[in-house]
C-alpha positions in Angstrom: -51.7 20.7 -2.0 -53.2 23.7 -0.8 -51.9 26.4 1.9 -54.6 25.3 4.1 -56.1 21.7 2.8 -55.2 19.1 0.3 -57.9 18.5 -2.5 -58.1 14.5 -3.1 -59.4 13.5 -6.7 -60.7 9.7 -6.7 -62.2 6.7 -9.1 -66.2 7.5 -8.5 -66.0 3.7 -6.7 -63.8 4.6 -4.0 -65.8 7.6 -2.7 -67.0 6.2 0.0 -63.8 3.7 0.7 -61.1 6.3 0.6 -63.2 8.8 2.9 -63.9 6.3 5.2 -60.2 4.9 5.3 -58.5 8.4 6.1 -61.7 9.3 9.3 -60.5 5.6 10.7 -57.0 6.4 11.0 -57.4 10.2 12.0 -56.1 9.6 15.8 -54.9 12.9 17.2 -54.3 15.6 14.5 -56.7 18.2 13.9 -58.2 17.9 10.7 -61.8 17.8 9.2 -63.2 16.1 5.8 -65.1 17.0 3.9 -66.9 15.2 1.0 -66.6 17.5 -1.9 -68.5 15.4 -4.7 -71.1 17.1 -5.0 -69.8 20.7 -5.4 -66.8 20.6 -6.9 -66.8 19.3 -11.2 -63.9 17.2 -12.5 -63.0 18.0 -16.1 -60.3 15.9 -17.7 -58.5 17.4 -21.1 -56.1 15.3 -22.7 -53.7 14.3 -25.4 -51.7 16.6 -27.4 -53.6 19.3 -28.1 -54.4 19.8 -24.5 -52.0 22.7 -23.6 -52.3 24.6 -26.6 -56.4 24.7 -26.1 -56.0 25.5 -22.5 -54.0 28.1 -23.2 -56.3 29.5 -25.7 -58.8 30.1 -23.0 -56.2 32.1 -21.1 -55.8 29.5 -18.6 -52.5 28.9 -17.1 -51.1 25.8 -18.6 -48.5 24.2 -15.3 -45.6 22.6 -16.8 -44.0 20.0 -13.8 -45.9 16.8 -13.3 -48.6 16.9 -10.6 -48.6 20.8 -10.3 -51.5 22.8 -10.6 -52.3 26.5 -11.1 -55.2 28.8 -10.3 -57.6 30.1 -13.1 -60.7 32.1 -13.2 -62.9 29.2 -13.3 -60.5 27.1 -10.3 -57.4 24.9 -10.2 -55.9 23.5 -13.3 -53.7 20.6 -12.8 -51.5 18.7 -15.0 -53.0 14.7 -14.1 -54.2 12.7 -16.5 -55.7 9.3 -16.8 -55.1 8.0 -19.7 -51.5 8.1 -20.2 -51.8 10.6 -22.9 -50.7 13.9 -20.7 -52.9 16.3 -20.5 -54.9 18.6 -17.5 -57.8 18.3 -14.7 -59.8 21.5 -14.1 -61.4 21.1 -10.9 -64.4 23.8 -10.4 -67.5 24.9 -9.1 -70.3 22.4 -10.2 -72.5 25.1 -11.0 -69.7 26.1 -13.8 -69.1 23.0 -15.3 -71.8 23.0 -18.4 -70.3 26.0 -19.5 -66.6 25.2 -19.2 -67.6 22.6 -21.0 -69.4 25.2 -23.5 -66.5 27.1 -24.0 -64.3 23.7 -24.4 -66.5 22.4 -27.5 -66.8 25.7 -28.9 -62.6 25.4 -28.9 -63.2 22.2 -31.0 -62.1 19.8 -28.5 -64.3 16.7 -28.8 -66.2 15.6 -25.8 -65.3 12.2 -25.0 -67.2 8.8 -24.6 -66.2 6.8 -21.4 -65.3 4.8 -23.9 -63.1 6.6 -26.1 -60.6 7.8 -22.6 -61.4 3.8 -21.5 -59.7 3.0 -25.2 -56.6 5.5 -25.1 -56.0 4.3 -21.5 -55.7 0.8 -22.5 -53.6 1.8 -25.3 -51.5 3.5 -23.8 -50.8 0.8 -20.8 -52.6 2.9 -17.9 -53.8 0.7 -14.8 -57.2 1.8 -13.4 -57.7 1.5 -9.8 -61.3 -0.8 -9.3 -60.2 -2.9 -12.4 -56.3 -3.4 -12.8 -55.1 -1.6 -9.4 -57.1 -3.5 -6.1 -56.3 -4.8 -3.3 -55.3 -8.0 -4.9 -51.8 -6.9 -6.2 -49.1 -5.5 -4.0 -47.8 -1.9 -5.0 -44.8 -3.3 -7.3 -47.1 -5.8 -9.0 -48.6 -2.8 -10.8 -45.3 -1.3 -11.5 -46.7 2.5 -10.4 -43.7 3.0 -8.7 -44.2 7.4 -9.7 -46.7 7.1 -6.6 -44.4 5.7 -4.0 -41.9 7.5 -2.0 -40.0 5.3 0.1 -38.4 7.4 2.4 -41.5 8.8 4.3 -42.4 7.6 7.6 -44.7 4.7 8.8 -47.8 4.4 6.8 -50.2 0.9 6.2 -48.2 -1.5 4.4 -44.9 0.2 4.6 -43.5 -3.2 5.7 -44.5 -4.8 3.1 -43.3 -2.4 0.7 -39.5 -2.0 1.8 -39.4 -5.8 2.5 -40.3 -6.0 -1.7 -37.7 -3.1 -2.5 -34.9 -5.0 -1.0 -35.2 -7.5 -1.8 -36.3 -7.3 -5.4 -38.6 -9.5 -6.1 -42.1 -9.8 -7.4 -44.5 -13.2 -8.7 -46.4 -11.4 -10.8 -46.2 -8.0 -13.5 -48.8 -6.0 -14.7 -48.7 -6.1 -18.6 -50.5 -4.7 -21.7 -51.4 -7.9 -24.0 -52.1 -8.8 -27.2 -54.7 -10.8 -28.1 -55.3 -13.3 -30.4 -59.0 -15.0 -31.1 -62.3 -14.2 -29.7 -63.2 -11.2 -28.1 -63.5 -11.8 -24.2 -66.7 -12.2 -22.6 -66.9 -11.3 -19.1 -63.4 -9.7 -17.2 -61.6 -10.7 -15.7 -60.7 -13.9 -17.5 -58.0 -16.4 -16.2 -54.7 -16.4 -18.5 -53.9 -20.0 -18.3 -49.9 -22.0 -19.2 -51.5 -25.2 -20.0 -53.8 -26.6 -17.5 -52.2 -23.7 -14.7 -53.6 -20.3 -14.0 -50.6 -17.9 -14.7 -52.8 -14.7 -14.4 -55.6 -12.5 -15.1 -57.1 -10.0 -18.0 -58.4 -7.1 -16.2 -59.8 -5.2 -19.3 -60.1 -4.9 -22.8 -60.2 -3.0 -25.8 -61.6 -3.7 -29.8 -59.2 -1.7 -32.2 -60.5 -1.3 -35.7 -57.5 0.8 -36.9 -54.5 -0.4 -39.5 -51.2 -0.8 -37.4 -52.1 -2.0 -34.2 -54.0 -5.5 -32.7 -57.4 -6.5 -32.8 -57.9 -6.6 -29.0 -55.3 -4.9 -26.6 -55.7 -6.0 -23.2 -54.2 -4.8 -20.0 -53.8 -7.8 -16.9 -50.7 -9.3 -14.5 -49.1 -12.7 -15.3 -46.8 -14.4 -13.2 -42.7 -13.6 -14.0 -42.0 -17.2 -14.2 -44.2 -17.9 -17.0 -42.7 -14.7 -18.5 -39.0 -16.0 -17.8 -40.1 -19.5 -19.4 -41.7 -18.1 -22.4 -44.6 -20.2 -21.9 -47.4 -19.8 -24.0 -50.6 -18.0 -22.9 -54.1 -18.6 -23.4 -57.7 -17.7 -22.7 -61.0 -18.9 -22.9 -61.1 -18.4 -26.6 -57.4 -17.3 -28.1 -54.0 -16.4 -27.4 -52.6 -13.6 -25.7 -49.0 -12.2 -26.0 -47.9 -10.6 -23.1 -46.1 -6.9 -24.4 -43.0 -5.0 -23.1 -43.6 -2.2 -23.5 -47.4 -0.2 -24.8 -47.3 0.2 -29.0 -46.8 2.9 -30.7 -50.1 4.7 -31.0 -51.6 5.1 -34.9 -54.8 6.9 -34.3 -54.3 9.2 -30.7 -57.3 11.3 -29.7 -56.5 14.6 -30.1 -58.5 15.8 -26.8 -60.3 13.8 -24.6 -62.7 15.8 -22.1 
């Protein structure tokens, strides 16, 4: 939230959708929308060494979650996509390669999309477009850090408030250990007997000691958890975890 504008960073798949959604509901406000995708680059630096690496490069290191500070190249915000804490750099597109070069010369390893996906799943962090879709209610995703229950009217508020007051959802976002064959096409149905009880939305095959062979994220019906029902998928058995496991091999940095 800058002095005279907001900068909204979205998943690539929602670039057009978010723009059109905001534009549709600007009615009486004096607001102009601009798609900055081709002009602003977002570089993520995530992992236990992220703050040290930024400081060594002379960048400000915001302390509070979601806070930001200015840097000679642009803006540094305390955000992450993998659940491992980190920072987003919002910089002019023409500076992107120069900044990446500085980061790699400082010893940060440039991560692949697969690297980031594995750490995200290890950390139990859902992604919009895979775990979070219009199929699921806000409380089912368990991402309530992103919800304000005291603000004014907004689309979907009635349902959100109704669930808050009644304290009940039928599905829960969970992390799973999969024991069996690696899943094929996702999403993948979860079953208990002949009843569908949920779905797997993303998976990661892990090869290090002390971790399950296949870790997954998805949703499961609450009653299946409460009744401790056996849950299976096509190819094996799924065990719902109460919380993400300790990470045996965290990536030191992601960019």
